[in-house]
C-alpha positions in Angstrom: -17.3 -3.5 -25.5 -17.0 -5.7 -22.3 -20.1 -7.1 -20.6 -21.8 -4.8 -18.1 -20.9 -5.2 -14.4 -23.4 -5.2 -11.5 -22.9 -5.5 -7.8 -24.3 -8.5 -5.9 -24.3 -9.4 -2.2 -21.1 -11.3 -1.2 -23.0 -14.1 0.4 -24.9 -14.7 -2.9 -21.6 -15.0 -4.9 -19.7 -16.9 -2.2 -20.9 -20.3 -3.5 -21.1 -19.4 -7.2 -19.7 -21.9 -9.7 -20.3 -22.8 -13.3 -23.7 -24.4 -13.8 -25.4 -22.5 -11.0 -27.5 -19.4 -11.1 -26.8 -16.3 -9.0 -28.6 -13.0 -8.8 -28.7 -9.5 -7.6 -31.7 -7.4 -6.5 -32.9 -4.0 -5.5 -31.3 -1.0 -7.2 -28.8 -3.2 -9.0 -31.5 -5.4 -10.5 -33.4 -2.3 -11.5 -30.3 -0.9 -13.2 -29.7 -4.2 -15.1 -33.3 -4.7 -16.2 -34.7 -1.2 -16.6 -31.7 1.0 -17.3 -29.2 -1.2 -19.1 -32.1 -3.4 -20.4 -30.0 -6.5 -20.4 -31.8 -9.3 -22.3 -31.9 -13.0 -21.7 -28.8 -14.7 -23.0 -26.7 -11.6 -23.0 -23.3 -11.7 -21.3 -23.2 -10.0 -17.8 -20.9 -9.9 -14.8 -21.7 -9.8 -11.1 -19.0 -8.7 -8.6 -19.2 -8.6 -4.8 -16.9 -5.6 -4.2 -14.3 -8.0 -2.6 -12.6 -9.3 -5.7 -15.0 -12.0 -6.8 -16.0 -11.7 -10.5 -18.8 -14.0 -11.8 -19.3 -14.3 -15.5 -22.5 -15.6 -17.0 -25.5 -15.2 -19.3 -28.5 -13.2 -18.2 -31.7 -15.1 -17.4 -34.6 -12.7 -17.1 -37.9 -14.3 -16.0 -40.9 -12.1 -16.8 -41.9 -9.8 -13.9 -39.1 -10.9 -11.6 -37.6 -8.2 -9.3 -34.3 -10.1 -9.4 -31.6 -10.1 -12.1 -30.2 -13.7 -12.6 -27.2 -14.9 -14.5 -26.3 -18.5 -15.3 -22.7 -18.8 -14.2 -20.0 -19.7 -16.8 -16.9 -18.7 -14.9 -15.8 -17.5 -11.5 -12.6 -15.5 -10.9 -11.2 -14.2 -7.6 -9.0 -11.2 -8.3 -6.4 -9.7 -6.0 -6.9 -6.0 -5.1 -4.5 -4.1 -7.4 -4.8 -1.1 -5.0 -4.2 -3.0 -1.8 -2.7 -0.8 0.9 -3.5 2.5 -0.9 -5.4 5.1 1.1 -6.6 8.5 -0.1 -7.3 11.1 2.6 -9.4 13.6 0.6 -10.0 17.1 2.0 -13.6 18.2 1.7 -14.0 20.7 -1.0 -16.8 22.9 -2.3 -18.6 22.6 -5.6 -18.5 18.9 -5.6 -14.8 18.8 -6.2 -14.2 16.3 -3.5 -16.7 14.0 -5.2 -14.9 14.5 -8.5 -11.7 13.4 -6.8 -13.4 10.4 -5.4 -14.8 9.3 -8.8 -11.4 9.5 -10.4 -9.7 7.8 -7.4 -11.9 4.8 -7.6 -11.3 4.5 -11.4 -7.5 4.7 -10.8 -7.6 2.3 -7.8 -7.7 2.9 -4.1 -8.4 0.6 -1.2 -9.7 3.1 1.3 -10.9 6.7 1.2 -11.0 8.9 4.3 -13.0 12.2 4.0 -11.0 14.9 5.8 -12.5 17.9 7.6 -9.5 20.2 7.2 -9.2 23.6 8.8 -9.6 25.5 5.6 -12.4 23.4 4.2 -15.4 25.5 3.2 -17.6 22.4 3.0 -18.6 21.0 6.4 -20.1 17.6 7.3 -22.1 18.5 10.4 -22.5 15.6 12.9 -26.1 15.2 12.1 -25.5 14.8 8.4 -22.0 13.2 8.3 -23.3 9.7 7.8 -25.6 10.8 5.0 -22.7 12.4 3.2 -20.5 9.2 3.8 -23.2 7.0 2.3 -23.4 9.3 -0.7 -19.6 8.8 -1.2 -20.2 5.0 -0.9 -22.9 5.3 -3.7 -20.5 7.2 -5.9 -17.8 4.6 -5.3 -20.1 1.8 -6.2 -21.2 3.5 -9.4 -17.6 4.0 -10.4 -16.8 0.4 -9.7 -19.4 -0.6 -12.3 -18.3 2.0 -14.9 -14.7 0.8 -14.5 -15.7 -2.9 -14.6 -13.8 -3.3 -11.3 -14.3 -6.1 -8.8 -13.2 -4.2 -5.7 -15.1 -1.5 -4.0 -13.1 0.9 -1.8 -14.1 1.4 1.8 -15.3 4.9 2.7 -14.5 5.7 6.3 -16.2 8.3 8.5 -15.1 11.9 8.2 -11.9 12.6 10.1 -10.6 15.8 11.7 -6.9 16.6 11.6 -6.6 15.4 15.2 -8.2 12.1 14.3 -5.7 11.6 11.4 -2.9 12.2 13.8 -4.4 9.8 16.3 -4.7 7.2 13.6 -1.0 7.6 12.8 0.2 7.5 16.3 -2.2 5.1 18.2 -2.2 2.1 15.9 -5.0 3.1 13.6 -5.3 2.6 9.8 -2.8 5.3 9.0 -0.4 3.9 11.6 0.1 0.8 9.4 1.0 2.9 6.3 3.5 5.4 5.2 1.8 8.8 4.8 2.6 11.4 2.2 1.1 14.9 2.6 0.8 16.8 -0.7 1.8 20.5 -0.1 2.7 23.1 -2.7 5.4 24.6 -0.4 7.3 21.3 -0.2 10.6 20.9 -2.0 10.9 17.2 -2.4 8.9 15.7 -5.4 6.1 13.2 -4.7 7.6 10.6 -7.0 10.9 10.7 -5.0 9.2 10.2 -1.6 6.9 7.5 -2.9 9.7 5.8 -4.7 11.8 5.7 -1.5 8.9 4.0 0.3 8.4 1.5 -2.5 12.1 0.7 -2.6 12.0 0.0 1.2 9.1 -2.4 0.7 11.0 -4.2 -2.0 14.2 -4.5 0.0 12.8 -5.4 3.4 10.2 -7.8 4.7 8.2 -5.1 6.4 4.5 -5.0 7.4 3.9 -1.3 6.5 3.5 -2.1 2.8 0.9 0.6 2.2 0.8 4.3 1.3 -1.6 7.0 2.3 -1.9 10.2 0.3 -3.2 13.3 2.0 -4.9 16.0 -0.1 -6.1 19.3 1.3 -9.2 21.3 0.5 -9.4 24.1 -2.0 -7.7 26.6 0.4 -4.8 24.3 1.1 -3.4 22.8 4.2 -2.5 25.1 7.1 1.1 25.2 8.3 -0.1 23.9 11.7 -1.8 20.9 10.1 1.4 20.1 8.1 3.5 20.3 11.2 1.1 18.1 13.1 1.1 15.4 10.4 4.9 15.6 10.0 5.3 15.2 13.8 3.2 12.1 13.6 5.5 10.6 10.9 4.2 11.9 7.6 6.5 13.0 4.8 5.6 16.2 2.9 6.0 16.3 -0.9 5.3 18.5 -3.9 3.2 16.8 -6.6 3.6 19.3 -9.4 5.2 22.6 -10.3 1.8 24.3 -10.6 -0.9 24.2 -7.9 -3.5 21.6 -8.7 -7.1 21.7 -7.7 -8.2 19.4 -4.9 -10.3 17.5 -7.4 -7.1 16.7 -9.5 -4.3 16.4 -7.0 -5.3 13.0 -5.4 -6.0 11.3 -8.7 -2.8 12.6 -10.2 -0.8 11.2 -7.3 -2.6 7.9 -7.6 -1.8 7.7 -11.3 1.9 8.5 -10.5 1.9 5.9 -7.7 0.4 3.2 -10.0 3.2 3.8 -12.5 5.8 3.5 -9.7 4.3 0.4 -8.3 4.3 -1.3 -11.7 8.0 -0.5 -12.1 8.9 -1.9 -8.7 6.5 -4.8 -8.9 4.8 -3.8 -5.6 
């Protein structure tokens, strides 16, 4: 089994090098010392969520609220999911959070919670930031479980109108090719994604990113599909059967990862 991974502040790891000691604190230190019960001398890894991975041996002073490691190796890793965005429709029963967990494990750079028209779950203005922070906590936990060094960014909840604005007014989605997953589409997702990746490989273009849009449990309304298509999105069918909202995004990310490996993008 590989060494356990814990998150540390980027400024702490910024100057890490072999022979020095670095640390993490707060909930991460508690998790290392009280939950994982890492002992002095055991291997451990600290990551900053931005690609820096610091290997070392735990140093555990008695009674300290910090978790220290004596650095043996520092590696800066490129983000394997650079440019990949998941727009996840809010779904009841925690299915949106299930999708988030799997998406982080499979690799995604940014996640946008989407308040779609048919979404039963609602992030009211007064509690939207609380929900977003919960998604951040879920993402951080999955980074540690998956021994990853990159933590995806969780943006604020978007309405359909805000997604369209992002595509048409120079926002995050405007710098990416957008694929909307819809059961009524006739073109397979792998075909559309493959066409985009082929374009990236053939041309020196800036839009070397993909965003995958997944609706809520009730699906995406025809009006929403039309609005997103008018803004430049492509609509694609992921599977012959209808997949739950918790499965569709991760399934698309898995398919995309395979396509990217084949095209070296």
